[in-house]
SENU-20619 format. One line per field, with one value per residue (C-alpha): x, y, z; residue number from 1; residue in one letter. Coordinates in Angstrom, 1 decimal. Layout:
BEGIN
xx: (X/...) $
yy: (Y/...) $
zz: (Z/...) $
kemi: (NUM/...) $
sevo: (A/...) $
This chain:
BEGIN
xx: (0.0/1.4/1.4/0.4/2.1/5.9/7.9/9.5/6.1/4.8/7.8/7.4/3.7/4.3/6.7/4.3/1.4/3.5/4.2/1.5/-2.3/-3.5/0.0/-0.9/-0.7/-4.0/-6.9/-7.4/-4.2/-5.4/-6.8/-9.5/-12.3/-10.7/-8.8/-5.1/-2.5/-1.0/2.2/5.1/6.3/10.0/9.7/7.2/7.8/5.4/2.3/3.8/4.6/7.4/7.1/10.0/9.8/10.3/6.7/5.4/1.8/0.0/-1.2/-4.8/-4.5/-2.0/-1.3/-5.1/-5.0/-1.8/0.1/-1.6/1.6/2.5/5.0/8.3/7.7/10.8/9.5/8.7/12.0/13.9/12.0/12.8/16.4/16.5/15.0/16.3/19.8/18.1/16.5/13.5/11.5/11.8/9.1/8.6/7.5/8.9/8.3/6.9/3.8/3.0/3.6/1.2/-1.5/-1.2/-1.4/-4.5/-6.4/-5.6/-7.1/-10.1/-12.0/-13.9/-10.6/-9.9/-7.7/-6.1/-4.2/-1.9/-2.1/-0.7/-3.6/-7.1/-8.4/-6.9/-8.4/-12.0/-11.8/-10.7/-13.5/-16.0/-14.6/-14.4/-18.0/-19.2/-17.2/-18.5/-22.2/-22.4/-24.3/-23.6/-25.3/-23.4/-25.0/-23.2/-24.1/-24.1/-21.0/-19.0/-15.8/-14.1/-11.2/-11.2/-12.7/-15.0/-17.8/-17.7/-17.2/-21.0/-22.3/-18.9/-17.4/-13.8/-12.2/-15.1/-17.5/-15.1/-14.6/-18.3/-18.2/-19.7/-19.2/-16.3/-15.9/-14.6/-16.9/-19.2/-22.9/-23.4/-20.9/-22.4/-25.8/-24.6/-24.1/-27.2/-26.7/-28.8/-28.8/-26.8/-28.8/-32.0/-33.4/-36.5/-34.6/-32.3/-35.2/-37.1/-34.1/-33.5/-37.2/-37.1/-33.8/-34.0/-31.1/-29.5/-27.3/-23.8/-22.6/-23.3/-20.2/-19.9/-17.7/-19.2/-18.3/-18.5/-15.4/-15.2/-18.1/-16.9/-17.7/-21.1/-22.1/-24.4/-27.8/-28.4/-29.5/-28.5/-25.4/-27.3/-30.1/-27.5/-26.1/-29.6/-30.5/-27.3/-27.8/-31.4/-30.7/-27.2/-25.3/-21.8/-21.4/-18.2/-16.8/-14.4/-12.2/-9.4/-10.0/-11.4/-9.4/-6.9/-7.6/-10.8/-9.9/-7.7/-10.6/-11.7/-15.4/-16.3/-15.2/-16.8/-20.2/-20.1/-20.8/-19.0/-18.4/-17.9/-15.1/-13.2/-10.7/-7.8/-5.0/-3.5/-2.4/-1.1/1.6/3.1/3.1/4.2/1.8/-0.2/-3.6/-5.2/-8.5/-9.7/-12.6/-14.4/-12.1/-14.7/-14.8/-11.1/-10.4/-11.8/-8.8/-6.1/-4.1/-6.6/-9.7/-11.0/-11.0/-7.7/-5.8/-2.1/0.5/4.2/4.8/2.1/3.5/6.5/8.9/9.4/5.7/5.0/7.9/6.7/3.1/4.0/6.1/3.2/0.6/3.0/3.7/-0.1/-0.6/2.4/1.2/-2.5/-2.7/-6.4/-7.4/-5.0/-6.4/-9.9/-8.8/-7.2/-10.3/-12.6/-10.3/-10.3/-14.0/-14.6/-12.5/-13.7/-17.3/-16.5/-14.9/-17.9/-20.4/-23.7/-22.3/-23.9/-21.2/-21.9/-19.0/-18.7/-16.0/-15.4/-12.1/-9.3/-11.3/-13.4/-15.1/-16.6/-19.6/-20.6/-24.3/-26.3/-27.0/-28.0/-25.8/-26.7/-26.0/-24.7/-27.7/-27.3/-23.6/-24.1/-26.1/-22.8/-21.7/-18.6/-17.7/-17.6/-15.5/-13.0/-12.6/-12.2/-9.6/-7.5/-7.6/-6.4/-3.7/-2.4/-2.2/-0.3/-3.1/-3.6/-7.1/-8.1/-8.6/-12.2/-15.5/-16.0/-13.0/-12.3/-9.6/-7.4/-5.1/-2.4/-0.7/1.9/-0.7/-0.4/-3.0/-1.1/-1.5/-5.3/-5.4/-3.5/-5.9/-8.9/-7.6/-7.1/-10.5/-12.2/-10.7/-11.4/-15.0) $
yy: (0.0/3.4/6.2/8.9/11.7/11.8/14.6/15.8/16.1/18.0/20.3/21.1/21.6/24.1/26.0/25.8/27.3/30.4/31.0/29.3/29.8/26.8/25.3/23.8/24.8/23.2/22.8/19.2/18.3/19.6/17.2/19.5/17.2/14.1/15.6/15.7/17.2/16.1/14.1/15.4/13.1/12.5/10.1/8.1/4.8/2.4/2.2/3.7/7.0/7.4/10.4/12.4/10.3/7.1/5.8/4.1/4.3/2.4/5.3/5.5/9.2/8.8/12.6/12.9/11.0/11.5/8.5/5.9/3.9/4.4/6.8/7.5/5.0/4.2/5.2/8.7/9.1/8.0/10.6/13.4/12.5/12.5/16.0/17.8/18.5/20.4/23.0/23.2/25.9/27.5/30.2/29.2/26.1/22.6/19.3/17.8/20.1/18.6/15.1/15.6/17.1/14.1/11.7/13.3/13.7/10.1/8.8/11.2/11.5/14.6/16.5/18.0/20.7/21.2/23.8/23.0/25.0/24.5/23.2/21.8/25.1/26.9/24.3/24.7/28.4/28.6/26.2/28.6/31.7/29.9/28.7/32.2/33.6/31.1/31.3/35.0/33.9/34.4/31.6/28.6/25.4/23.3/20.6/20.5/18.8/19.0/20.8/22.5/24.2/27.6/29.5/32.4/31.3/27.7/27.9/27.7/24.6/23.0/19.9/19.0/21.4/23.9/21.0/19.3/22.5/23.4/26.1/25.0/28.5/31.0/34.5/37.0/36.0/38.9/38.0/39.4/36.8/34.0/34.8/33.8/30.2/28.0/25.0/21.8/18.5/15.8/13.0/15.1/14.8/17.0/19.9/20.1/19.9/22.6/24.9/24.6/25.2/28.3/29.8/28.5/30.1/32.0/29.1/29.2/25.9/22.9/21.9/18.7/16.0/13.0/11.0/13.4/12.7/15.7/14.8/11.3/9.3/8.7/7.7/9.1/7.4/5.6/8.1/11.3/12.1/11.3/13.8/16.5/15.9/16.0/19.3/21.0/20.0/21.2/24.6/25.3/25.1/23.8/20.6/20.6/17.5/18.2/15.1/16.3/13.4/10.8/11.6/8.9/7.2/5.4/4.5/5.8/8.0/8.8/9.0/9.9/6.5/4.7/6.3/6.8/10.5/13.1/16.4/19.7/20.7/18.8/19.8/17.5/17.3/14.9/11.8/13.7/15.4/12.2/13.9/17.4/20.4/20.3/21.0/21.0/21.7/20.8/19.9/20.8/22.7/25.4/26.3/26.0/28.2/31.2/31.1/33.8/34.2/33.0/34.3/36.9/34.7/35.4/32.8/32.6/31.0/31.5/27.9/26.2/23.1/22.9/20.4/18.5/18.1/17.0/14.5/12.9/12.8/11.3/8.6/7.7/7.5/5.5/3.1/2.7/1.9/-0.5/-2.7/-2.3/-0.6/0.3/-3.4/-4.3/-1.6/-2.9/-6.4/-5.0/-2.9/-6.0/-7.7/-4.6/-4.3/-7.9/-7.9/-4.5/-5.6/-8.7/-6.5/-4.1/-6.9/-5.5/-2.4/1.0/1.8/2.3/1.4/2.9/2.1/2.8/1.8/2.7/5.2/4.4/5.8/4.5/6.6/6.2/5.8/2.9/4.8/4.9/7.9/9.5/13.2/15.7/15.6/11.8/12.1/14.6/12.0/10.3/10.1/12.3/11.6/7.9/8.5/10.6/7.7/5.3/7.5/7.9/4.1/3.3/5.9/4.5/1.1/2.5/2.9/6.4/7.3/10.8/12.9/13.7/11.8/14.0/13.0/10.0/7.4/6.0/3.0/2.5/-0.3/-0.4/-1.6/-5.4/-7.9/-8.2/-4.5/-4.9/-7.8/-5.8/-2.9/-5.2/-6.4/-2.8/-1.9/-4.7/-3.5/0.2/-0.5) $
zz: (0.0/-0.9/1.7/-0.8/-2.5/-1.7/-0.1/-3.3/-5.1/-2.1/-2.1/-5.8/-5.5/-2.7/-4.9/-7.9/-5.9/-5.3/-8.9/-11.0/-10.5/-8.5/-8.9/-12.3/-15.9/-16.8/-14.4/-15.6/-13.7/-10.3/-7.8/-6.5/-7.4/-5.7/-2.8/-2.2/-4.5/-7.8/-8.1/-10.2/-13.0/-13.5/-16.5/-18.6/-20.4/-22.0/-19.8/-16.7/-15.1/-12.5/-10.1/-8.6/-5.5/-7.4/-7.3/-10.4/-11.7/-14.4/-16.5/-17.9/-18.7/-21.5/-21.6/-22.2/-25.4/-27.4/-26.0/-28.2/-28.7/-25.0/-23.5/-25.3/-28.1/-30.1/-33.6/-32.2/-30.4/-33.6/-35.6/-33.2/-33.1/-36.9/-37.3/-34.2/-35.6/-38.5/-36.2/-33.9/-35.8/-39.2/-39.4/-43.0/-45.0/-44.7/-46.4/-43.2/-43.5/-46.9/-45.7/-42.7/-45.0/-47.3/-44.4/-42.8/-46.1/-47.0/-43.7/-43.4/-46.7/-45.7/-45.3/-48.8/-47.4/-44.0/-42.0/-39.1/-35.8/-32.3/-30.2/-30.3/-29.0/-32.0/-34.3/-33.0/-32.8/-36.4/-37.5/-35.9/-37.5/-40.9/-40.7/-39.8/-42.7/-45.2/-44.2/-43.3/-40.2/-36.5/-34.4/-33.3/-31.9/-29.4/-26.9/-23.1/-21.8/-25.0/-24.4/-27.4/-25.7/-23.9/-26.8/-25.7/-28.0/-26.8/-23.1/-22.6/-20.7/-21.4/-20.0/-18.9/-16.4/-16.1/-15.3/-12.9/-10.9/-10.8/-13.5/-16.7/-18.0/-17.5/-16.2/-18.7/-21.6/-22.7/-22.5/-26.0/-27.3/-25.3/-26.6/-30.1/-28.9/-28.5/-26.3/-26.4/-24.6/-26.4/-28.0/-27.9/-31.4/-30.8/-29.3/-32.3/-34.8/-32.9/-32.8/-36.5/-37.2/-35.1/-36.2/-39.7/-41.7/-38.9/-37.8/-39.1/-37.6/-35.4/-33.4/-31.3/-30.1/-32.1/-29.0/-26.0/-24.0/-21.6/-19.4/-18.9/-22.0/-23.6/-27.1/-29.7/-29.9/-33.2/-35.8/-33.9/-35.9/-39.1/-38.0/-37.5/-40.9/-42.4/-40.7/-41.6/-45.2/-45.2/-43.6/-45.1/-41.8/-41.4/-39.5/-37.4/-35.7/-32.9/-33.2/-31.1/-28.8/-31.2/-34.3/-35.1/-31.8/-32.5/-36.1/-38.9/-39.9/-36.4/-35.4/-39.0/-40.1/-37.1/-37.6/-41.4/-41.2/-43.2/-41.5/-43.4/-41.1/-38.4/-35.7/-34.8/-32.2/-29.7/-31.6/-34.7/-32.5/-31.0/-27.6/-28.8/-29.0/-32.2/-33.7/-37.2/-38.9/-42.3/-44.5/-47.7/-50.1/-50.9/-47.2/-46.5/-49.5/-47.6/-45.3/-45.7/-47.9/-50.5/-48.8/-46.2/-43.1/-41.2/-39.3/-38.6/-36.2/-35.8/-34.8/-36.9/-38.6/-36.2/-37.6/-34.3/-33.7/-37.2/-37.3/-34.1/-35.3/-38.6/-37.0/-34.7/-37.5/-39.7/-36.9/-36.2/-39.9/-40.0/-37.1/-37.7/-34.4/-34.3/-34.6/-31.9/-29.6/-30.1/-29.1/-26.0/-25.3/-25.4/-22.9/-20.6/-20.8/-19.9/-16.8/-15.7/-16.0/-13.9/-11.3/-11.2/-11.0/-9.7/-8.1/-9.0/-11.6/-15.3/-17.6/-21.1/-23.8/-27.4/-28.9/-26.5/-24.5/-21.5/-18.4/-15.1/-14.0/-10.3/-11.1/-12.4/-15.6/-18.4/-19.2/-22.5/-21.9/-19.4/-17.0/-16.8/-16.1/-13.3/-11.4/-10.6/-7.0/-7.2/-3.5/-4.2/-7.3/-5.3/-2.8/-5.7/-7.3/-4.2/-3.4/-7.0/-6.8/-3.5/-5.3/-8.2/-10.8/-12.1/-13.5/-14.6/-11.4/-12.2/-12.7/-15.8/-17.8/-20.1/-19.5/-22.2/-22.7/-25.2/-27.2/-24.5/-21.9/-21.5/-20.4/-17.2/-16.7/-17.2/-14.7/-12.1/-12.6/-12.3/-8.9/-7.7/-9.2/-7.2/-3.9/-4.7/-5.5) $
kemi: (1/2/3/4/5/6/7/8/9/10/11/12/13/14/15/16/17/18/19/20/21/22/23/24/25/26/27/28/29/30/31/32/33/34/35/36/37/38/39/40/41/42/43/44/45/46/47/48/49/50/51/52/53/54/55/56/57/58/59/60/61/62/63/64/65/66/67/68/69/70/71/72/73/74/75/76/77/78/79/80/81/82/83/84/85/86/87/88/89/90/91/92/93/94/95/96/97/98/99/100/101/102/103/104/105/106/107/108/109/110/111/112/113/114/115/116/117/118/119/120/121/122/123/124/125/126/127/128/129/130/131/132/133/134/135/136/137/138/139/140/141/142/143/144/145/146/147/148/149/150/151/152/153/154/155/156/157/158/159/160/161/162/163/164/165/166/167/168/169/170/171/172/173/174/175/176/177/178/179/180/181/182/183/184/185/186/187/188/189/190/191/192/193/194/195/196/197/198/199/200/201/202/203/204/205/206/207/208/209/210/211/212/213/214/215/216/217/218/219/220/221/222/223/224/225/226/227/228/229/230/231/232/233/234/235/236/237/238/239/240/241/242/243/244/245/246/247/248/249/250/251/252/253/254/255/256/257/258/259/260/261/262/263/264/265/266/267/268/269/270/271/272/273/274/275/276/277/278/279/280/281/282/283/284/285/286/287/288/289/290/291/292/293/294/295/296/297/298/299/300/301/302/303/304/305/306/307/308/309/310/311/312/313/314/315/316/317/318/319/320/321/322/323/324/325/326/327/328/329/330/331/332/333/334/335/336/337/338/339/340/341/342/343/344/345/346/347/348/349/350/351/352/353/354/355/356/357/358/359/360/361/362/363/364/365/366/367/368/369/370/371/372/373/374/375/376/377/378/379/380/381/382/383/384/385/386/387/388/389/390/391/392/393/394/395/396/397/398/399/400/401/402/403/404/405/406/407/408/409/410/411/412/413/414/415/416/417/418/419/420/421/422/423/424/425) $
sevo: (M/R/K/G/I/G/S/E/S/A/R/L/F/S/Q/A/K/K/L/I/P/G/G/V/N/S/P/A/R/A/F/R/A/V/G/G/Q/P/F/F/V/A/K/A/R/G/S/T/L/T/D/V/D/G/N/E/Y/L/D/Y/V/C/T/W/G/P/A/I/L/G/H/A/P/R/P/V/L/R/A/L/R/A/V/E/P/N/G/T/S/F/G/T/C/S/A/L/E/V/R/M/A/Q/M/I/S/S/L/V/P/S/V/E/K/I/R/M/V/N/S/G/T/E/A/T/M/S/C/I/R/L/A/R/G/F/T/G/R/D/L/I/V/K/F/E/G/C/Y/H/G/H/V/D/S/L/L/V/R/A/G/S/G/P/L/T/H/G/Q/P/D/S/A/G/I/P/K/A/L/A/A/L/T/K/T/L/P/F/N/D/F/E/A/V/R/E/L/F/K/R/E/K/R/S/I/A/A/V/I/L/E/P/V/P/A/N/A/G/L/Y/L/P/Q/P/G/F/L/E/E/L/R/H/L/C/N/R/Y/G/A/I/L/I/F/D/E/V/M/T/G/F/R/L/A/P/G/G/A/Q/E/I/F/G/I/R/A/D/L/A/A/F/G/K/V/I/G/G/G/L/P/V/G/A/F/G/G/R/A/D/I/M/D/L/L/S/P/D/G/P/V/Y/Q/A/G/T/L/S/G/N/P/L/A/L/A/A/G/L/A/Q/L/E/E/L/Q/R/I/D/G/W/K/R/L/E/R/K/G/R/H/L/E/Q/I/F/L/E/A/I/G/K/K/P/V/C/F/H/R/I/G/S/M/F/C/L/Y/F/T/R/G/P/V/R/N/L/D/D/A/K/K/S/N/T/K/H/F/A/K/F/F/R/T/C/L/Q/Q/G/V/Y/F/P/P/S/Q/F/E/T/A/F/F/S/L/A/H/S/H/S/D/F/E/K/T/A/T/V/L/T/E/A/L) $
């Protein structure tokens, strides 16, 4: 049994709180929702993290998604060593940008043109601006619990950090701007139909996570994504899929491949950076052609298309293709699901999984939207989290986040986790 966070992590956190708001550079890393304080990582390899006090943890956060091959995978490290001597940033074009554009467009048929940015937030923000510029309309439709980064227009009834810390909105967002975002319950067919009927051709875009993964993890009901596609076609609105989480993790073509829906624009990140900061957005050529320098919609970034990030991301995607990684992840996922469900038994816990993403809700379910997710017993989750952490298993420190596993996670890792899970539950 572990005794908790070590002395060196405690010392570093004490220093961090004096210099960094909350002691963390992203609220998702804080332990406010589960109690205690975060540990500080010294290194990561395969399926494990090692903290500065020498404690090892089986990691089911996977840097919130990018570590699909596991931590520090050899193909990515080799790629970084190969390009690093040539320079870390150019401020102008490189062949790696063309290679990444070719890779993404070959995997995601809806992406006819693409632009690289530095984060998922930049990607969704740019999609919104582009959709408004293309349609000449102002209204945006989003869904409760879907988190699209810290974009002013989209931090309305959001998930992830704002939800975890009891603030589904954010201070500092003008009411006039928030009024241009209409929020609806996920999986509510009738609410979407009524909104389109009322607003008709005032809606510029509908943006959503096709698999909401920032209020835990729940799935679209059969026909829901198809209905959104139909309504956007009928009323001339742009359908935007935020695939920062699901892109290149669920399948080579992401959620669009899984559900057979073609978005007009899509935002990407995480996996395509191989663990380095990256983002991208792309879609229909006629929409993308409105971007500067060809069109009137401005978007720019000094470090966009950074050679280190693109080399790492390309190496990761190429390795996934070489070893048929997505099928291997699905086989691992079926095994994890089986042993987790056996451990849960008849306890009031609802388990969701799609591909290599999963979540345990501390409610009997069903969980189909944000209101269902908020029925979870967060106090029970906090106790569960702390017990698992003491036993060396690290889950996301919030009931309202998604867990991940990687190709580096072994069956013995899953078996050990199931033993800890049984005790923690």
